[in-house]
N, C-alpha and C positions, 0 to 999 in steps of 0.2 A: 583444589578440586575435591568435591565430596565423593564418597564411595556409594555404590549402589545400595539402596535401602537405608542409608543414613538419614537422620532428621536434619532438615535445613530450615533457615529463617529467611524472610524476604531480604533481597540484596546480596546474599552470599553468592560467591562465584562457583559455578558448576562445571565450567569448561570454557573452551574457546570455539569460535565460529568455524575454525578449520576442522575441528573434530565433529561437531554436532550442530544441528539447527535447533532453534528454540521450539519446544513443544508446549504441551499443557503446563501451566504454572511457571513459565519461564519467559524471559525477554533477553534481547541482545543490546549491549551498550559498549561501544568502543571495542568491538571484537570479542567481548567476553559474554558468556551466557550466565545470567543471574536468575535466582529464584524470585518469583513475584508473590509467592505465598508460602506460608509455613507448611511443611509436610515432609513426606519421604521422597528421596531422590529415586528416579527410575530412568535408566538409560535404555532407550530402544536401539539395540545394536543393528538391527536389520534396516530400519529407516534412518538411522544415525540422528535420532532426536533425543534431546535432554528434556525430561519431564519432572514435575513435582506433583505427587499425588497429595491433594489437600488433606490436612489432619482430620477434618470433619468427615470426609469420605472414608478415611482409614479407620476412624472410630466406628462408623456405621458398619463397615465390613466386619470389624471385631465384634460388635454387638450382635450381629446376625449369627455368629458362631458361638456366642457366649451362652453358658448354661445359667449364669446368674451374674448379678451386679450387687455392689454394696453401696449404700447411700445413707445420708442423714435426713431425717424428716425435718423440713424447714417450715412447714405450715400444715395445719390440720383444720379442715371444715367438717361439717356433719357428714358429707358423703364423698369427700376426696381429700387426699393429702398430697403435698408437694414434697419431692424428694430430691436432694442434691446428690447426684450420683458421683462418687469419688473414686470407684474402682470397678473395673470389669474383670470378674473372677478375682485373681490375686494381683492384678496389675493396676497401679494407681494411674489416674488420668488427670491432666491439668490442661485447660480449666475444666471444672466439673460440668456435667450435663444436668439438665433438668428433667425429672421424671414426674409422672402423674399416676397416682394410685387411686383408683375408684373403689368405693366400698364394695361393689360386686366382685372385685378381683382379690379380696382379702383372704377368703376362706371358702371351702366347699359348703360350709354351713352358713345360714343367714346371719348377717351382722347388721344389727339395727343402727348402731351409732359407731362410726369409725374410731372414735376415741376409746372404744372398748378393745381395739385391736392394735393401734399405734398412737403414740403421743409425740409431742414436740421434742426434738433432739434425740429420739431413738435412732439407733443404727439398725438398718434393716437389710436383709438379703432378699432380693427380688429377682424376677426374670423379666426382661423386656418382651413385650408382645406387639409393639409397633416400632418403627425406626425413623419417624419423623418427630421434630421437636414440638412440644415436650414428649418425651418417650412415654408410652403407656406401659405400666408395670403390672405384674401380678405377683401375689404372694400365695397363691393356691399351691399346695404341695407341702409334704412334711419337711422337706429340706429348705423351705423358705419361710421368712417371718423375721421378727425382732431378734437380734443377736446380742445387743447391749442396750440397757435402759437405765435411766436415772430416776430416782424417786421424785415425784412431783411435789412433795412436801419439803424434804431436806436436801435433795440433790445428790444424795449418796448413790453409788452404783447398786442396782437391785440384783438379787440372786433368784434363781429359778426355784419355785416351791412345788409346782406340779405342772401339768401340761398346758394350763391356761393362766396361771397366776405367778406373779413375781412378788417378792417380799423384800422390803428394805431392812437390812440387818441393824441399822442405827435406830430408826424410829418405829419399826414394826408395821409400817404402812403396807397394805397388800393391794396390788393393782392387776387388772386383767389385760393381757396382750395376746396377739396371735404370735406364739413363740416358735422361732426356727431353731437352728442349732446354736443354742444360747452359750455365750462365751464365759459368763461369770458364774462360778459355783461357790456355794457356801462350804466352809471347812469345819463347821461345827462350833466355832467360837464367835461370839457376838461382835459384829463390826468389822470382821476380816473376810476377805474373799480371795479367790484365786482366779486368775485369767489364763 
């Protein structure tokens, strides 16, 4: 039997019919209550029901309270980017959620081309502004933006040069991004970085 709040998978035993009746996300087979969906176990002690709150609903509740999410840019067009969200604040999620970043939500200033703010495989810190799939994201705000980027020429991690530019310590390439709390800093020696 699973404890209150524990994660469960479909088919796992949650209790017996003598103790609880099947509620949301549960079914009864041969006198045993089993989970019909992946999620968190919730026992309604007043009504004596066994429930499983689906993981998707749990994630949406966590997203509504979240100040930011982390994700990897998996596609970039002229006016929007697709982001694979891998973490809500500091907690990793699996499977990842799909986010959508429109060019109008990148910065307070006008951004003509989204590739001047984010590029493929950048790790971004963003805030969800909608809670239906795909999640709409914003990077407006000083604490939001690209946190890790690779050089588009050689693939080396880039270091922060100033508030809008990243530089590759290997090949010297300079690229523009909407930079957030950037994680990779140069330490003064060519080709070495600190994270």
